[in-house]
C-alpha positions in Angstrom: 28.1 86.6 170.0 31.7 85.5 170.6 30.7 83.4 173.6 28.0 81.8 171.5 30.5 81.1 168.8 32.8 79.4 171.3 29.9 77.3 172.5 29.1 76.1 169.0 32.8 75.5 168.3 33.1 73.5 171.5 30.1 71.3 170.5 31.6 70.7 167.1 35.0 69.7 168.6 33.5 67.4 171.3 31.2 65.8 168.7 34.0 65.2 166.3 36.2 63.7 169.0 33.4 61.5 170.3 32.4 60.5 166.8 36.0 59.6 165.8 36.9 57.7 168.9 33.6 55.7 169.1 33.8 54.9 165.4 37.4 53.7 165.7 36.6 51.7 168.8 33.6 50.1 167.1 35.6 49.2 164.0 38.4 47.6 166.1 35.9 45.7 168.2 33.7 44.5 165.4 36.2 43.6 162.6 39.3 42.6 164.6 38.0 41.2 167.8 34.6 40.1 166.4 32.9 41.7 169.5 30.4 44.3 168.2 29.6 47.3 170.5 25.9 47.9 170.2 25.9 51.2 172.2 28.3 52.6 169.7 25.6 53.1 167.2 23.6 55.4 169.5 26.7 57.4 170.5 27.8 57.8 166.8 24.3 58.9 165.8 24.1 61.5 168.6 27.6 62.9 167.8 26.9 62.9 164.1 23.5 64.7 164.4 25.0 67.4 166.7 28.1 67.8 164.5 26.2 68.2 161.3 23.6 70.6 162.7 26.1 72.8 164.6 28.4 72.7 161.6 25.6 73.9 159.4 24.9 76.8 161.7 28.5 77.7 161.9 28.9 77.6 158.1 26.0 80.0 157.8 28.0 82.4 160.1 31.2 82.1 158.2 29.7 81.9 154.7 31.2 78.5 154.0 28.0 76.8 153.2 27.1 75.5 149.7 26.3 78.3 147.4 25.4 78.3 143.7 26.5 81.7 142.6 25.8 81.5 138.8 23.0 84.1 139.1 25.1 86.4 141.1 27.8 86.7 138.4 25.3 88.3 136.1 24.0 91.1 138.4 25.5 94.1 140.0 27.0 94.1 143.5 24.1 96.1 144.9 21.5 93.7 143.5 23.6 90.8 144.8 23.3 92.1 148.3 19.5 92.7 147.9 19.1 89.1 146.6 21.2 87.8 149.6 18.9 89.7 152.0 15.8 88.1 150.3 17.4 84.7 150.5 18.2 85.2 154.2 14.6 86.3 154.9 13.3 83.1 153.2 15.8 81.1 155.2 14.6 82.9 158.4 11.0 81.6 157.7 12.4 78.0 157.4 14.5 78.3 160.6 11.4 79.5 162.5 9.5 76.5 161.0 12.4 74.3 162.4 12.0 75.8 165.9 8.2 75.4 166.0 8.0 71.9 164.6 11.3 70.9 166.2 9.8 71.6 169.6 6.8 69.4 168.8 9.1 66.7 167.5 11.3 66.9 170.5 8.3 66.4 172.8 7.7 63.1 171.1 11.2 62.1 172.2 10.3 62.3 175.9 8.6 58.9 175.6 11.1 57.3 173.3 14.5 55.7 174.2 17.6 55.0 172.1 17.8 51.3 171.4 21.1 50.4 173.2 21.9 53.2 175.6 18.4 53.8 176.7 18.9 57.5 176.5 15.8 59.6 175.9 15.5 60.5 172.3 14.8 64.2 173.0 18.6 64.5 173.5 18.9 63.8 169.8 15.9 65.8 168.7 16.8 68.9 170.8 19.6 69.6 168.2 17.0 70.7 165.7 15.7 73.8 167.6 19.0 74.5 169.4 20.7 74.9 166.0 17.8 76.7 164.4 18.2 79.4 167.1 21.8 79.7 166.1 20.8 79.8 162.5 18.4 82.6 163.1 21.0 84.6 165.1 23.6 84.2 162.4 21.0 85.0 159.7 20.0 88.2 161.5 23.7 89.1 161.8 24.2 88.5 158.0 21.1 90.6 157.1 22.3 93.5 159.3 25.7 93.4 157.7 24.2 93.4 154.2 22.0 96.3 155.1 24.9 98.2 156.5 26.9 97.5 153.3 24.0 98.7 151.1 23.7 101.9 153.2 27.4 102.6 152.9 27.2 102.1 149.1 24.3 104.5 148.9 26.2 107.1 150.9 29.2 107.0 148.4 
């Protein structure tokens, strides 16, 4: 898993750098030199998609995703863990849905091209199932950790 974590971190770093540099370059060219850079839109879109989706997967791993924990403050720690397991199982169904329909969606991208760079759109669409696989792996990891914690609590 450490290698996979490094891959996802590398994708986030590269996406952030490409997104930042291209956006800065495009702003300079458009607003200062009055020479818009059309291909910049395609590069920014690609970087943003990959950054957001890999960032979401990584946040699931680290637990830094958005969480409304009002309900959790009213229930015991054991019930919190059980509820987290149920939430993770529901999320797993959604992530499987993303893979299945993401593959179908990506296949439509084999005949489409990005407007300015002429890159095949499947490069953009592949981010869906690629990151859904990471989401499932991190989700399974979270479920096993919660089950282990529950087992340890029961043994006390």
